C-alpha positions in Angstrom: 311.4 205.5 80.0 311.6 207.0 83.4 309.8 204.5 85.6 311.5 201.8 87.7 310.4 198.8 85.6 312.0 200.4 82.5 315.2 201.0 84.4 315.3 197.4 85.6 314.7 196.1 82.0 317.4 198.4 80.6 319.9 197.3 83.3 321.4 194.3 81.5 324.8 192.7 82.0 326.7 194.5 79.3 330.1 193.1 78.1 330.9 195.4 75.2 331.4 199.1 75.6 332.2 202.3 73.7 335.8 202.8 74.9 335.8 206.4 73.8 333.3 207.4 76.5 334.9 207.7 79.9 333.1 207.9 83.3 334.2 210.7 85.5 335.6 209.8 88.9 333.0 212.0 90.6 330.2 209.8 89.0 331.9 206.7 90.4 332.0 208.3 93.8 328.4 209.3 93.6 327.4 205.6 92.9 329.5 204.3 95.8 327.8 206.9 98.0 324.4 205.4 97.0 325.7 201.9 97.6 326.9 202.7 101.1 323.3 203.7 102.0 321.8 200.3 101.2 320.8 197.8 103.8 323.6 195.8 105.4 323.3 192.5 107.4 323.4 193.4 111.1 324.2 196.9 109.8 327.9 196.0 110.0 328.7 197.9 106.8 331.8 195.9 106.1 332.0 196.7 102.4 334.8 198.8 101.0 335.3 200.0 97.5 338.1 200.9 95.1 337.3 203.0 92.0 339.3 203.1 88.8 338.9 205.1 85.5 342.4 205.4 84.2 343.5 203.2 81.3 346.6 201.8 83.0 344.6 200.6 86.0 341.7 199.5 83.8 344.0 197.2 81.8 345.4 195.6 85.0 341.9 194.8 86.1 340.7 193.6 82.7 343.5 191.0 82.7 342.1 189.6 86.0 338.6 188.9 84.7 336.7 186.2 83.0 333.9 187.6 80.9 331.2 185.2 79.8 331.1 181.6 80.9 328.4 180.6 78.4 330.5 182.1 75.5 333.5 179.8 75.6 334.9 181.0 72.3 334.9 184.7 73.4 337.8 186.0 75.5 336.1 189.3 76.4 335.7 192.6 74.8 338.2 193.9 72.2 340.4 196.8 73.2 337.9 199.4 71.7 335.1 197.7 73.5 336.6 197.4 77.0 335.1 199.2 80.1 336.3 202.6 80.9 335.8 202.2 84.7 335.8 199.6 87.4 334.6 199.4 91.0 336.1 196.6 93.1 333.9 195.6 96.1 335.8 194.2 99.1 334.8 192.9 102.5 336.7 194.3 105.5 337.2 191.1 107.5 338.2 193.3 110.5 334.5 194.3 110.6 332.8 191.1 109.5 334.6 187.8 108.8 332.3 187.0 105.9 330.0 188.9 103.6 327.0 187.0 102.2 324.4 189.4 100.8 325.6 193.0 101.2 327.7 193.0 98.0 324.8 191.8 95.9 322.6 194.6 97.1 325.3 197.2 96.7 326.3 196.0 93.3 322.7 196.1 92.0 322.3 199.6 93.4 325.4 200.8 91.5 324.3 199.1 88.3 320.9 200.7 88.5 322.4 204.1 89.2 324.8 203.7 86.3 322.0 202.7 84.0 319.9 205.6 85.2 322.8 207.9 84.3 323.2 206.5 80.8 326.0 203.9 81.4 326.0 200.1 81.6 328.0 197.5 83.4 328.6 193.9 84.3 328.9 192.4 87.8 331.8 190.0 87.6 332.6 187.3 90.2 335.1 185.3 88.0 338.1 187.3 89.2 341.7 186.3 89.6 341.8 187.5 93.1 345.5 186.9 93.9 346.5 188.8 90.8 344.2 191.8 91.5 345.4 191.9 95.2 349.0 192.0 94.0 348.4 194.7 91.3 346.8 197.1 93.7 348.6 196.1 96.9 345.3 195.3 98.7 345.7 194.7 102.4 345.2 191.1 103.7 342.1 192.0 105.8 340.3 193.1 102.6 338.7 190.3 100.6 337.9 190.9 97.0 334.3 190.0 96.4 333.3 191.3 93.0 334.4 193.6 90.2 331.9 195.9 88.5 332.9 196.7 84.9 331.4 200.0 83.7 331.1 202.0 80.6 328.8 203.2 77.8 327.3 200.0 76.4 327.6 199.3 72.7 325.7 196.1 72.3 322.1 195.2 71.7 320.6 192.9 74.4 317.4 191.0 74.0 315.4 189.5 76.8 313.4 186.5 75.6 311.4 183.6 77.1 313.2 180.4 78.2 312.5 177.7 75.6 312.9 174.0 76.3 314.5 174.8 79.6 317.5 176.5 77.9 318.7 179.4 80.1 322.2 179.9 78.5 322.6 183.4 77.0 324.0 183.5 73.5 325.0 185.8 70.6 323.3 185.7 67.3 325.0 186.0 63.9 324.9 189.8 64.1 326.3 190.0 67.6 323.1 190.6 69.4 323.2 189.3 73.0 320.1 187.1 73.9 319.2 186.5 77.5 316.5 183.9 78.2 314.3 184.6 81.3 311.9 182.3 83.1 308.3 183.4 83.0 306.4 185.0 85.9 304.2 181.9 86.0 307.2 179.7 86.6 308.9 181.8 89.3 305.8 183.0 91.2 304.6 179.8 92.8 301.2 181.1 94.0 300.5 183.5 91.1 296.8 182.4 90.7 296.0 182.0 94.4 
């Protein structure tokens, strides 16, 4: 499994982790270093990053996140299933007043790098931004965009075809996470041209 397609398929939004497996700070720095090399609108490079891998900080971040909108009866991972690291992506408004695309490119790059190194993660936009700003004394010119939750995944994730237009992910009775994906024929409008 060392080609790019396999990496993309393995890179799923993971929400349950093996809390006994930590991610070294050096690895987080390496992933941010890759992200900073990605394309940037107007090459402004307004993204900033904060990395965390200590339990006290991780708990503060965890309390600011919503985990799975399609799973309303699930409040997120249990303590032994919580991420062991986080990366907060911020836009430096002193450089660019808004950030539209860069954080998506950077986040996916980090997720692919993490997956390539044997870890997993989830890109989370449902963040209590005022609370996270207060917890970490984030300066006013830095806008919290996304939080990347990272760790060693411990859930089975299945990609399956969309049936009857139903795109909502779900968990089966054994806890397997199922993610419906639209077919290539549906998304590529001129496939047979």
